[in-house]
C-alpha positions in Angstrom: 106.1 118.4 111.9 108.3 115.3 112.7 108.5 112.2 114.5 112.2 112.7 115.1 113.2 109.3 117.0 113.6 106.3 114.8 115.3 105.0 112.0 114.0 106.7 108.6 115.6 104.6 105.0 117.7 107.5 103.6 118.8 105.2 100.6 119.9 102.6 98.9 123.0 101.0 99.7 124.4 101.8 95.5 124.0 105.4 96.7 126.4 106.1 98.2 129.3 105.6 96.6 133.2 105.2 97.9 134.3 108.0 96.1 132.0 111.3 96.4 129.4 112.5 98.0 125.5 112.4 98.2 123.3 114.8 99.6 119.4 113.8 100.2 117.0 116.1 102.6 115.3 113.4 105.7 112.8 116.0 107.8 113.6 119.0 106.8 116.9 118.3 107.5 120.1 118.6 105.0 122.1 115.2 105.5 125.7 114.5 103.6 126.6 110.6 103.1 129.5 109.1 102.1 131.7 106.2 103.0 135.9 106.1 104.0 138.4 104.8 103.1 137.7 101.6 105.1 134.0 101.2 103.5 132.1 102.6 107.0 129.3 105.3 106.7 129.6 108.7 107.6 126.7 110.6 107.6 127.1 114.4 108.4 125.3 118.2 108.5 125.0 119.1 105.0 125.2 122.5 106.7 129.1 123.5 107.5 129.2 125.3 110.5 130.8 128.6 110.3 128.1 130.5 107.0 125.6 126.9 106.8 126.8 126.6 103.1 126.2 123.0 101.6 128.5 120.6 102.5 127.7 118.5 99.6 128.6 121.9 97.3 132.2 121.2 98.6 135.2 117.9 97.6 136.2 114.8 99.0 140.0 114.8 100.5 140.5 111.6 101.8 138.2 110.9 104.6 137.5 114.8 105.3 135.1 117.0 103.7 136.5 120.6 102.5 133.6 123.5 102.2 134.5 124.8 99.4 133.0 128.4 100.4 135.9 129.8 102.7 137.6 126.1 102.6 136.7 124.7 106.4 137.7 121.2 106.5 135.7 118.7 108.6 137.0 114.9 109.2 134.2 111.8 109.3 133.1 113.2 113.0 132.0 116.3 111.9 134.7 118.0 113.8 136.5 120.9 111.8 140.0 120.6 112.0 141.7 123.2 109.1 140.3 126.9 109.1 142.6 128.5 106.2 144.3 131.7 107.9 143.6 131.0 110.9 146.4 129.0 113.1 143.6 127.7 115.4 140.7 126.3 115.4 138.1 126.9 117.8 137.0 123.0 119.5 133.5 123.9 119.5 133.7 124.6 115.2 132.1 121.2 114.1 128.7 119.8 112.2 126.2 117.5 113.8 126.6 114.0 112.9 123.7 111.1 112.8 123.4 107.3 114.0 123.7 105.2 111.0 123.0 101.7 109.8 123.4 99.6 106.0 121.4 96.8 106.8 119.6 94.5 103.6 120.7 97.0 101.3 118.4 100.1 102.9 120.9 102.5 104.7 118.6 103.8 107.8 119.3 106.8 109.9 118.1 107.5 113.5 117.3 111.3 113.2 116.7 112.1 116.8 118.1 111.8 119.6 121.9 109.5 119.2 121.6 108.3 122.6 118.5 106.5 121.7 119.1 104.8 118.6 119.3 101.1 119.3 119.6 99.3 115.7 117.2 96.5 116.9 114.3 98.8 116.4 115.3 98.7 112.3 112.3 96.4 110.9 114.5 93.0 109.0 113.6 93.5 105.1 115.8 90.2 104.2 113.8 89.9 101.5 115.8 92.6 100.1 118.8 90.9 99.5 118.2 86.9 100.1 119.4 84.5 97.7 116.1 82.7 97.7 114.6 86.1 96.4 114.5 88.2 93.9 113.6 92.0 93.7 115.0 95.4 91.8 115.0 97.9 93.7 112.9 101.3 93.0 112.8 105.6 93.9 110.3 107.6 93.2 110.2 111.2 94.3 106.9 113.0 95.7 105.6 116.8 96.2 103.1 116.1 98.7 102.8 115.4 102.6 103.8 112.0 103.6 101.0 111.3 104.9 99.0 111.3 102.0 100.9 108.4 100.8 100.5 106.6 103.5 96.5 106.8 103.3 96.7 105.2 100.1 99.1 102.3 101.0 96.9 101.9 104.2 93.3 101.4 101.6 94.0 98.7 99.3 90.1 98.8 98.2 91.5 101.5 95.2 93.4 98.9 93.6 90.8 97.8 90.9 90.2 101.4 90.1 93.7 103.6 90.4 95.6 100.1 88.8 93.0 98.7 86.1 96.0 98.0 84.2 98.5 96.3 86.3 98.1 95.5 90.3 94.1 95.5 89.5 92.5 92.4 89.1 88.8 92.1 89.6 86.5 95.0 91.1 85.3 92.6 93.3 89.1 92.3 95.2 87.9 96.1 97.0 84.6 94.6 98.3 86.5 91.8 100.5 86.9 94.2 103.7 90.5 94.1 106.1 90.7 92.7 108.9 92.7 95.9 110.7 94.8 95.1 114.1 96.7 98.3 116.3 100.8 97.2 117.0 102.5 99.2 119.2 103.5 101.2 116.2 100.9 101.6 113.6 98.6 98.6 112.4 98.3 95.2 110.6 96.3 94.3 108.0 95.0 91.2 106.9 92.9 91.3 103.1 91.5 88.0 101.2 89.6 88.0 98.1 88.6 84.3 96.8 87.6 83.2 93.7 88.4 86.8 92.0 91.1 87.3 88.8 94.4 87.4 89.4 96.0 90.8 88.9 98.1 92.1 85.3 101.0 91.8 87.0 100.8 88.3 87.6 99.3 86.9 84.7 102.5 88.2 82.8 104.1 86.2 84.9 102.2 83.4 85.7 100.0 81.3 83.7 96.6 80.3 85.5 93.6 79.1 84.1 90.7 80.5 86.6 90.6 82.7 89.1 92.9 82.5 93.0 93.4 83.4 96.3 94.2 86.5 96.4 96.1 87.8 99.8 97.9 91.2 101.3 99.0 91.1 104.7 100.9 93.3 105.7 102.5 95.8 108.6 102.9 99.2 108.5 104.6 101.5 111.4 106.3 104.0 112.3 107.9 106.3 110.7 106.0 104.7 107.2 107.3 101.8 106.2 105.3 99.1 104.5 106.9 95.0 105.0 103.5 92.5 103.4 103.6 89.4 102.5 101.0 89.2 99.0 100.0 86.5 96.8 97.9 85.0 94.1 97.4 80.6 94.6 94.6 78.8 92.3 91.8 79.0 93.9 90.0 77.1 96.7 94.0 75.1 96.7 94.2 76.2 99.9 96.3 78.8 100.5 93.8 80.5 103.7 94.5 77.8 105.4 98.4 78.2 104.5 98.7 76.0 101.3 100.0 77.8 99.5 100.4 75.4 96.3 101.7 76.6 92.5 101.1 80.2 94.5 103.1 83.6 93.4 104.5 84.7 96.4 106.0 88.2 96.8 107.3 90.2 99.4 107.0 94.5 99.2 109.3 96.1 100.5 108.3 99.9 101.1 109.9 102.9 102.6 108.2 106.3 103.0 110.5 109.4 104.0 109.6 112.5 104.1 111.8 115.1 103.1 109.7 118.5 103.8 106.5 119.1 104.9 105.2 118.3 101.0 107.7 116.3 99.2 108.4 112.5 100.3 111.3 109.8 98.8 109.2 106.8 98.0 112.1 103.5 98.2 110.1 100.4 97.3 110.8 96.9 95.6 108.6 94.3 95.6 111.2 90.4 95.6 109.7 87.6 94.7 110.2 83.8 95.1 109.4 82.2 91.8 110.8 82.0 88.5 114.1 83.0 90.8 116.6 82.3 87.6 114.5 84.0 85.0 115.4 88.1 84.8 112.9 88.5 82.5 110.1 87.4 85.4 111.9 89.9 88.0 112.2 92.9 85.4 108.7 92.6 84.3 107.1 92.6 87.7 108.9 95.6 88.5 108.1 97.1 85.5 104.6 96.7 86.7 104.9 97.9 90.0 106.8 101.3 88.3 103.6 102.1 86.4 101.6 101.5 89.0 103.4 103.5 91.2 103.6 106.5 89.3 99.6 106.1 88.5 99.5 106.4 92.1 101.7 109.4 92.2 99.2 110.8 89.8 96.5 110.8 91.7 97.7 111.3 94.8 99.8 114.8 93.2 96.3 115.8 92.2 94.4 115.1 95.4 97.3 117.5 97.4 96.7 119.5 94.7 93.5 119.7 95.2 93.6 120.0 98.9 95.9 123.2 98.7 93.1 125.2 97.7 91.6 125.1 101.0 93.1 124.2 103.8 89.9 124.2 105.7 88.4 121.1 103.6 87.8 118.3 105.7 88.2 114.8 104.7 84.5 113.0 105.4 85.5 109.7 106.8 84.2 105.9 105.5 84.9 102.5 106.9 87.5 101.6 104.2 89.7 104.5 106.2 89.9 102.3 109.5 93.6 101.3 109.3 95.3 105.3 107.9 92.9 106.2 110.9 94.4 103.8 113.4 98.2 104.9 111.9 97.9 108.4 111.2 96.5 108.7 115.4 100.1 107.1 116.4 101.9 109.1 114.4 99.8 112.0 116.9 100.7 110.4 119.8 104.5 109.8 119.2 104.5 113.7 118.6 102.7 114.5 120.5 105.6 112.8 123.1 108.6 113.7 122.2 107.2 117.3 122.4 106.2 116.5 126.1 110.1 114.9 126.5 111.4 118.1 125.1 109.0 120.3 126.8 110.0 118.3 129.6 113.6 118.6 128.9 113.7 122.3 128.5 112.1 122.6 131.9 114.8 120.7 133.5 118.1 123.1 132.1 115.8 126.1 132.5 115.5 125.0 136.7 119.9 123.8 136.3 120.5 127.5 134.9 118.9 129.5 137.2 120.0 131.4 139.8 120.1 131.2 142.8 117.6 132.7 145.3 118.9 135.0 146.9 118.9 134.7 150.4 116.7 137.1 153.1 
């Protein structure tokens, strides 16, 4: 159902505090996050090994967590170190832990085989905390399957129609086909709209007289990470050739993390590199993005409801679906690879425990 051997964004850095417990479900697994006294992040499965009660309903005791159902106490490694009325704690009494990395304000969790959790695989998002860029963090919870959100982000032809007063711009934007390139773990999309109307959210913070050349260039990679170079420059000043004169540039950072089959966490920020000394500009950009993403949530939630009424309904592909089709293919391929690896590992295990053949 979900890719496991990959890094998922689980939270913004400020969500996990030094003196509390933070719970969130990732790909159907309840997790508990907290920071130890030295600031180190700890991630445990939010399920006591005794009776399965949520540890997040427990309490901190130093760097440990006590389950408030029957009082079992777990250290930061997930090991149970105390069980009331039981002098000896079984060594197998432990809860699962997960590799975790905090990088550029996002907290990333590896949900699969810990031996494969290479931090070098985490996409770079330096704009989230770079001094030359400004942005505010955002989070939206969706009650839809994450792939429907991916579909939305992989085809920006919807911008003029879903977001006419925020991200939209001229209707002609949808008429400019994107260039779609396949990556090893996703797709790269390049879309230019020349001599077009600037989108309303840019008009609100940038004073131009006339039309603009607009670009959206982004990688969309597994599990569902969008990293985008986007912007607008006065039409005809050379932006397509790399001369971004008097431009409004942005670096969109978006992470779509499945919660369950039909619910999703959506983390986002839209840093900009102009007017960085004007917090009102950053606030205006962020608010327009939040409004636009709520518009997306409304249409995608309605879509999910419609689809659930007829599970046999088949979506009709159009040429504009090239990027989302290729991304879904990449996801399917990874799921098949993981299933094959799991099957192979299970076969090896079965052979290793099989009884020896009786001699004749």
